[in-house]
GUMI-308596 format. One line per 4 residues: number of its first residue (from 1); their letters; for each residue y, x, z of C-alpha. Coordinates in steps of 0.02 Angstrom, whole numbers. Each point is the difference from the previous one (the first is absolute). Example, Ala and Ser with C-alpha at 12.3 -4.5 7.8 and 13.67 -1.06 7.14 Angstrom:
% residues 2
1) as) -225/615/390; 172/69/-33
***
This chain:
% residues 725
1) xxxx) 718/-10277/-1434; 75/-130/108; -58/57/172; 60/179/-42
5) xxxx) 179/-34/-57; 37/-125/126; 131/-108/-86; 178/17/72
9) xxxx) 27/-188/-31; -173/-99/29; 62/-148/-91; 116/-7/-166
13) xxxx) 116/-135/78; 123/-58/-127; 10/-128/-134; -124/-128/-30
17) xxxx) -141/104/123; -75/150/28; -182/66/0; -18/175/64
21) xxxx) -91/103/-118; 35/129/-141; 137/129/23; 101/-23/169
25) xxxx) 170/69/32; 29/195/-38; -116/70/159; 5/188/1
29) xxxx) 121/119/73; 87/179/15; -127/141/-4; 104/75/149
33) xxxx) -44/-143/108; -108/41/147; -157/-95/37; 14/-98/151
37) xxxx) -100/66/130; -102/-96/147; 77/75/165; -91/3/152
41) xxxx) 116/-147/77; -23/-82/-167; -200/13/19; 20/-64/177
45) xxxx) 109/-136/-25; -5/-143/103; -116/-146/-62; 140/-119/-12
49) xxxx) 55/36/-164; -114/-140/-96; 19/104/-163; -125/131/49
53) xxxx) -146/-96/6; -75/-142/-97; 69/-154/54; -133/-102/116
57) xxxx) 39/-164/-84; -120/-85/-109; -2/94/-170; 128/125/67
61) xxxx) 122/-122/1; 170/74/35; 61/7/173; 173/-61/-34
65) xxxx) 38/-32/171; -19/170/68; 74/125/-145; 171/52/37
69) xxxx) 106/110/-119; -20/152/119; -188/-9/-58; 23/37/-171
73) xxxx) 40/193/-8; -115/65/122; -148/-104/-90; 71/72/-175
77) xxxx) -12/162/60; -169/-4/72; -68/-98/-149; 64/134/-110
81) xxxx) -74/121/91; -171/-71/29; -3/-36/-191; 37/184/-59
85) xxxx) -140/59/125; -124/-117/-74; 73/33/-174; -8/203/16
89) xxxx) -179/-24/91; -53/-80/-163; 79/136/-106; -64/141/76
93) xxxx) -168/-52/53; -130/149/-65; -139/-142/-64; 17/-34/-187
97) xxxx) 98/-157/-40; -97/-150/-3; 67/-175/-24; -50/-35/182
101) xxxx) 80/145/77; 169/7/-111; 35/-192/-74; -67/-106/156
105) xxxx) 77/130/116; 174/-30/-84; -30/-188/8; -42/0/175
109) xxxx) 148/122/41; 188/-38/59; -56/-164/102; 145/21/125
113) xxxx) 127/42/-122; -50/-162/-111; 12/-87/141; 181/51/63
117) xxxx) 68/0/-176; -61/-165/-49; 80/-87/161; 157/107/-1
121) xxxx) 48/-35/-194; -59/-184/9; 135/-17/136; 137/100/-86
125) xxxx) -27/-138/-134; -10/-142/106; 82/14/169; 95/170/-7
129) xxxx) 140/57/122; 115/152/15; -141/94/96; -133/-30/-128
133) xxxx) 129/56/-140; 31/161/71; -179/28/46; -31/-33/-205
137) xxxx) 134/115/-52; -91/129/113; -180/-24/-41; 1/-26/-191
141) xxxx) 20/191/-54; -123/37/134; -130/-113/-72; 56/69/-165
145) xxxx) -37/162/62; -156/-46/58; -82/-81/-149; 56/166/-108
149) xxxx) -104/100/132; -153/-99/-45; 28/-33/-189; 53/177/-18
153) xxxx) -126/85/87; -115/111/-130; -146/18/112; -15/-188/0
157) xxxx) 30/-34/-152; -124/139/-73; -139/-94/102; 69/-158/-78
161) xxxx) 19/59/-158; -187/95/5; -70/-171/26; 91/-93/-132
165) xxxx) -81/142/-114; -158/-44/54; 19/-207/-14; -133/-31/-124
169) xxxx) -130/87/96; 51/-65/178; -104/-169/-8; 147/-78/70
173) xxxx) 2/-200/-8; 161/-88/-95; 110/-9/154; -29/178/46
177) xxxx) 38/73/-171; 140/-97/-10; 71/53/151; -48/194/-53
181) xxxx) 103/-32/-158; 154/-78/73; 6/127/141; 0/134/-118
185) xxxx) 120/-61/-116; 127/-54/160; -9/180/32; 47/66/-162
189) xxxx) 140/-136/0; 59/83/159; 6/175/-78; -152/65/63
193) xxxx) -14/116/-174; 171/53/5; 53/185/44; 50/49/173
197) xxxx) 185/2/-72; -4/-169/-79; -90/-72/156; 128/57/114
201) xxxx) 154/-74/-135; -108/-160/6; -1/1/199; 190/14/-12
205) xxxx) 18/-134/-112; -128/-133/93; 79/37/157; 183/-43/-62
209) xxxx) -65/-144/-94; -67/-57/184; 151/8/77; 99/-97/-152
213) xxxx) -125/-133/2; 23/-39/175; 180/14/-17; -3/-132/-143
217) xxxx) -101/-116/79; 122/-9/169; 159/-5/-105; -84/-144/-84
221) xxxx) -17/-103/161; 151/50/87; 112/-50/-176; -76/-170/-2
225) xxxx) 46/-40/176; 167/80/-14; 36/-97/-176; -47/-175/83
229) xxxx) 154/-112/-72; 114/-62/143; 74/-196/-25; 137/-67/89
233) xxxx) -27/-183/-16; -131/-121/-4; 82/-96/-153; -37/174/-116
237) xxxx) -182/-43/33; -8/-154/-84; -173/-33/-70; -101/89/130
241) xxxx) -106/-104/111; 50/-28/178; -147/112/50; 62/136/-103
245) xxxx) 183/-20/49; -61/3/183; -116/162/-22; 173/78/-82
249) xxxx) 88/-51/164; -140/81/103; 9/160/-101; 193/10/26
253) xxxx) -24/-50/193; -147/153/-10; 147/125/-70; 145/-63/134
257) xxxx) 84/-86/-145; -7/-171/96; 70/-133/-119; -17/82/-167
261) xxxx) -172/-4/-97; -98/141/-69; -112/-10/-147; -126/155/13
265) xxxx) -64/77/-166; -168/8/-79; -58/170/-89; -8/-77/-158
269) xxxx) 167/-5/-117; -9/-188/1; 31/-99/169; -87/-160/26
273) xxxx) 162/-103/62; 72/18/-175; -104/-126/-44; 88/-121/111
277) xxxx) 175/53/32; 134/-91/-81; 132/124/31; 9/110/-144
281) xxxx) 122/128/87; -130/13/123; -126/12/-106; 82/144/-99
285) xxxx) 26/79/172; -179/-16/29; -58/74/-149; 128/155/-19
289) xxxx) -61/42/181; -182/-8/-40; 31/99/-156; 112/144/77
293) xxxx) -132/51/128; -33/187/4; 136/51/-134; 160/-55/90
297) xxxx) 25/168/98; -16/30/183; -139/46/107; -137/-112/-74
301) xxxx) 33/65/-178; -156/18/-87; 64/91/-170; -28/171/56
305) xxxx) -154/-23/76; -75/-98/-153; 68/146/-118; -81/139/96
309) xxxx) -154/-102/28; -20/-10/-192; 37/173/-37; -127/64/123
313) xxxx) -127/-111/-49; 23/50/-186; 0/180/54; -165/-43/90
317) xxxx) -91/-69/-136; 41/137/-123; -59/120/140; -157/-99/-4
321) xxxx) -10/16/-194; 67/-173/-43; 140/-32/-114; 91/-121/129
325) xxxx) -33/-106/168; -57/-134/-90; -127/97/-94; -64/63/161
329) xxxx) -16/-174/87; -82/-94/-149; -137/123/-17; -63/-72/164
333) xxxx) 12/-191/-57; -97/-116/-116; 140/7/-129; -53/114/-152
337) xxxx) 182/93/23; 179/-4/-6; 25/-49/-177; -119/-151/22
341) xxxx) 109/-63/137; 157/29/-80; -78/-99/-143; -52/-147/112
345) xxxx) 175/-10/74; 83/11/-178; -126/-137/-50; 41/-125/143
349) xxxx) 194/39/5; 35/-84/-164; -73/-170/20; 57/9/176
353) xxxx) 177/29/-36; -2/-124/-134; -61/-135/126; 126/55/111
357) xxxx) 149/-25/-135; -60/-147/-29; -13/-61/191; 176/76/12
361) xxxx) 58/-107/-140; -62/-163/106; 97/52/137; 153/35/-81
365) xxxx) -22/-182/-72; -17/-59/174; 164/86/55; 101/-70/-156
369) xxxx) -78/-170/40; 78/3/174; 176/55/-65; -24/177/68
373) xxxx) 121/116/-82; -82/155/-4; -154/101/-67; -172/14/87
377) xxxx) -7/148/107; -159/79/92; 68/-84/164; -2/-162/-78
381) xxxx) -192/-3/-66; -81/-48/137; 121/-151/45; 17/-66/-183
385) xxxx) -194/53/-22; -34/-125/131; 110/-132/-64; -95/2/-165
389) xxxx) -171/-6/103; 63/-157/77; 61/-82/-156; -148/51/-106
393) xxxx) -150/-23/137; 91/-117/102; -33/91/169; 85/152/101
397) xxxx) -65/113/112; 85/-95/148; -133/-138/-51; -134/109/22
401) xxxx) 25/84/154; -40/-128/143; -186/-7/-89; -27/197/32
405) xxxx) 16/11/179; -66/177/55; -148/-52/91; -62/-130/-121
409) xxxx) 15/128/-133; -85/140/96; -139/-109/70; -30/-123/-129
413) xxxx) 51/103/-147; -35/180/3; -146/-10/136; -69/-161/-82
417) xxxx) 0/86/-182; -96/149/81; -132/-112/102; -36/-95/-162
421) xxxx) -29/168/-111; -82/107/117; -60/-98/158; 94/105/132
425) xxxx) 87/-85/142; 153/24/101; 43/-2/198; 165/33/61
429) xxxx) -17/131/151; 134/3/129; -57/106/128; 20/164/-114
433) xxxx) 161/93/-3; 138/-5/-122; 156/116/-36; 110/-146/-16
437) xxxx) -5/-186/78; -11/-92/-179; -136/105/-41; -162/-82/-21
441) xxxx) -206/38/3; -146/-50/-72; -177/15/24; -88/-21/-166
445) xxxx) -188/-40/-6; -126/22/-136; -91/-161/-65; -156/53/123
449) xxxx) 134/-13/155; 13/200/27; 174/70/24; 50/74/-182
453) xxxx) 172/56/31; 171/-20/103; 151/-66/-100; 180/35/80
457) xxxx) 142/-122/-81; 169/73/3; 101/-153/-81; 192/17/48
461) xxxx) 150/117/-51; 96/78/145; 124/163/-4; -156/125/61
465) xxxx) -97/-65/-182; -16/74/-162; 36/-117/-126; -135/-83/-129
469) xxxx) -153/-38/36; -177/110/29; -158/38/65; -76/132/89
473) xxxx) -154/60/122; -9/37/166; -190/42/-8; -73/33/-153
477) xxxx) -169/-49/-38; -144/128/-20; -186/3/30; 9/205/33
481) xxxx) 125/-22/137; -65/-174/67; 157/-77/-33; 49/-193/-39
485) xxxx) 170/-51/-56; 158/-39/86; 119/-45/-131; 176/-80/0
489) xxxx) 127/-104/-115; 190/14/15; 117/-104/-77; 176/-49/27
493) xxxx) 31/-196/12; 157/-25/83; -19/-81/175; 71/-160/38
497) xxxx) 90/-37/162; -108/-36/147; -91/-167/15; 26/-13/-202
501) xxxx) -154/10/-114; -32/151/-122; 20/-79/-173; -33/107/-160
505) xxxx) 48/20/-173; -132/-26/-113; 39/198/-57; -48/47/185
509) xxxx) -160/-111/-5; -48/103/-157; 37/164/93; -101/-45/154
513) xxxx) -156/-44/-124; 52/165/-87; -4/121/172; -163/-93/55
517) xxxx) -78/47/-155; 13/183/57; -56/-57/177; -171/-48/-84
521) xxxx) 11/159/-83; -6/98/153; -121/-129/102; -144/5/-145
525) xxxx) -1/178/-17; -174/75/10; 2/168/-30; -93/153/91
529) xxxx) 154/120/-24; 176/-26/75; 83/81/-134; -61/-164/-118
533) xxxx) 42/-136/126; 75/-157/-46; 137/11/-104; -12/201/-35
537) xxxx) 5/-24/-184; 117/32/-146; 189/-62/21; -14/-73/-138
541) xxxx) -152/-108/53; 35/-25/173; 119/-166/-48; -139/-68/-76
545) xxxx) -96/-78/120; 153/-73/97; 73/-74/-159; -171/-110/-40
549) xxxx) 30/-57/169; 160/-72/-43; -82/-118/-111; -55/-109/150
553) xxxx) 166/-49/44; 4/-120/-143; -166/-42/-26; -13/-206/41
557) xxxx) -132/12/122; 79/144/111; 182/-83/-33; -26/-167/50
561) xxxx) -101/75/149; 159/85/80; 161/-88/-88; 22/-135/112
565) xxxx) 170/-65/93; 10/103/162; 72/-165/89; -96/-132/-86
569) xxxx) -154/68/-45; 14/-81/-181; -58/114/-140; 109/64/-140
573) xxxx) 16/-141/-114; -108/-6/-157; 147/2/-115; 102/129/92
577) xxxx) -144/122/-14; -36/-33/-187; 199/34/-22; -30/174/98
581) xxxx) -148/42/-103; 99/-32/-150; 133/116/46; -108/151/43
585) xxxx) 55/87/-168; 187/-35/52; 113/137/8; -121/118/-44
589) xxxx) 106/85/-126; 110/41/141; -146/64/105; -83/111/-120
593) xxxx) 147/62/-49; 65/52/177; -181/81/33; -16/93/-161
597) xxxx) 185/65/14; -39/93/165; -180/60/-76; 95/67/-135
601) xxxx) 129/106/101; -141/61/105; -105/67/-125; 158/67/-102
605) xxxx) 39/95/167; -152/79/6; -17/59/-184; 142/128/24
609) xxxx) -27/191/26; 103/59/129; 142/61/-102; 17/-189/-60
613) xxxx) 13/-71/149; 169/-79/38; 111/73/142; 45/-123/145
617) xxxx) 166/-53/-81; -91/-32/-153; -165/-114/48; 87/-174/-12
621) xxxx) 67/43/-174; -179/52/-44; -69/-160/47; 117/-83/-97
625) xxxx) -33/81/-157; -186/-8/24; 14/-188/26; 120/-20/-148
629) xxxx) -107/108/-120; -154/-92/42; 86/-173/-35; 44/-71/165
633) xxxx) 152/-79/49; 30/55/180; 165/-90/21; -95/-166/-13
637) xxxx) -170/62/56; -2/150/106; -162/86/47; -95/-73/137
641) xxxx) 38/160/84; 138/114/-44; -46/197/21; 87/33/156
645) xxxx) -93/-138/111; -162/1/-108; -110/56/156; -154/-28/-100
649) xxxx) 34/181/-110; 23/91/160; -165/-49/56; -167/-27/-87
653) xxxx) 72/-89/-151; 99/142/-60; -6/-8/-185; -138/-155/42
657) xxxx) 114/-156/0; -71/-47/-157; -172/-27/95; 48/-181/41
661) xxxx) -4/-58/-185; -134/103/-47; -127/-68/135; 74/-173/-56
665) xxxx) -90/22/-164; -170/29/107; 72/-140/116; 34/-143/-132
669) xxxx) -166/40/-102; -90/-31/179; 76/-165/33; -59/-63/-180
673) xxxx) -171/45/67; 18/-85/172; 55/-154/-119; -152/28/-122
677) xxxx) -127/4/148; 62/-147/104; 138/72/107; -8/-10/181
681) xxxx) -170/25/62; -108/112/109; -115/69/-159; 162/47/-87
685) xxxx) 79/80/157; -170/81/42; -4/86/-183; 200/63/29
689) xxxx) -50/65/167; -169/102/-31; 45/63/-171; 190/52/48
693) xxxx) 90/-30/145; -152/67/124; 7/176/-116; 162/57/43
697) xxxx) 34/170/-92; -188/50/9; -19/-43/-185; 109/20/-149
701) xxxx) 129/-140/1; -11/-61/-184; -198/20/24; 14/-113/127
705) xxxx) 105/-126/-103; -135/-4/-130; -137/-23/122; 99/-153/76
709) xxxx) 53/-72/-173; -144/55/-116; 129/74/-134; 159/84/-4
713) xxxx) 174/-103/43; 87/-86/-148; 205/-5/16; 10/-177/-79
717) xxxx) -16/-104/178; 147/110/52; 119/-29/-145; -43/-198/13
721) xxxx) 41/5/200; 166/87/-23; 43/-88/-162; 6/155/-83
725) x) -107/-49/-153
***
């Protein structure tokens, strides 16, 4: 029940993207944590705290310019106190339970707490600092305890359970019935039916898990910044563009390392600069630095945190009646169970590894042809893959970048596709406050000219920002609450030196389209209850709409509209475009293998019992063993994330990283539907919007898919796309 269980991270950053539905980070805390009380001083607090009342700006757009770190703790305290008063009033009322006096009032409760949580955890992801990190450490267990006091309230659950038992005679409409059923399930999954003794233990588990998750996430960001690679001379950077070299010099200057060059890391195992750097020794340094994060000792080492987290999760799952944590998580997803996901991953691993081995042989042949007296290593893959791509398809990424200037991609690509499909339009707003100078805001209009939503675009990487790309909602649509959406996309594009254009790789272009698919899911939400708003769908369904939106990145009509040279305005040459499209399946063995390897380690870790979880000093050996037994060779193709910096699995993708490939089955089949029905067009977009995007979680996810597609999904399009057929 998303408005009760305030997520500790309002967006799942990390990796390709993030939606914000499904299981969030561990959200409960110790039984002996006292409930925050609203003191007289707090209640009479000066109105200069902008979090204490809804923003007066349009659509309750956040007052970023007024919110300061010192506002958060008082707002959290007051928000929890107000929410608890509202919940106690619902639970203890003398009137017999009805849908309106119980479920609807729960949906209406916690407005202040929701507002401050959304704002705060958005900032700890997008633009954090030491003050916010300290607040997060303090408030995370408080929020967990707050959630426990709600979900484990016997009087409240008794009212919900009574309604659930009578559900067939209450004359509820479909959305009301779904809210009742899902809320009842959420309470049971949170331990409402456990004994008092078991509930006390559950509170302890949830409290410690909340603290561990906070520390893990902060360590990941600190470690990324600490492990940036320092280079002494420009000569070592041969292969990089002048803009990339200048950016490395500027980064060194910002760290008081004038005269040197600093190469920051991204959160994935692979680092984009490895595709260009000619210096093999430097490539090795970067790669080994990347893979060592979180398990090299020191203050940011995550092994003990991860081991303890896995143990507590396994114990929690067993306490709630499940064999393991993976089984607990998958009960609430579209996948039919752990065995089905294991089988799908195994079925895909064999052809992916086979293709990767063939690709490795091609790269080794290139090394040998150039007289290289060495065997292909993981730090060589991106560099030689780019060479093979150039030889095979007669282009390289540097040829494409001038045609992918960031504003052209955004306005004439991402926005253009949405305009053609859905009839919406965009107007930049420079009068609304932002939290960082590079952030941009757009008002989104429906085809009738009315304002549909506000869209915040945060494109550039910075030390205060988590890695990866994600979407989150500052304001979630709800007819019940009279709210319209304010949604945001966050990317990690390297900012060029001042005065230079931002030129994107094609992967970054696809990521921008992907994240905007999540944004559309949030903006088109048309539901009554906030629990069902936007991306509040099962984790293994949430990636589906965003993956579908990727198709427009290389759709000829869209591509020709944005892929123009940033200086001359000349379109991407037809012959170059043809070669780009031909190369779409290139290196898919590698891409599939690194993703599947991460998915396998995630699921394997969460299928362990508490006794089976490896100790801190055995975590990396466990990862190595799992990968080898599954048929991977991590020395050549490491997992996209190693366990110690795998932020997904400390948040809402725990036992759920498989979701991307599970959703991609639906995505690939949907792409076929668009092709069969004429592609880019208002009728197609309207059908996708009305039958699926607008419904959020108000209808069963797979029912939505069948309503849209007319049948269940077929796997053949995915296998063909990835070259695995």
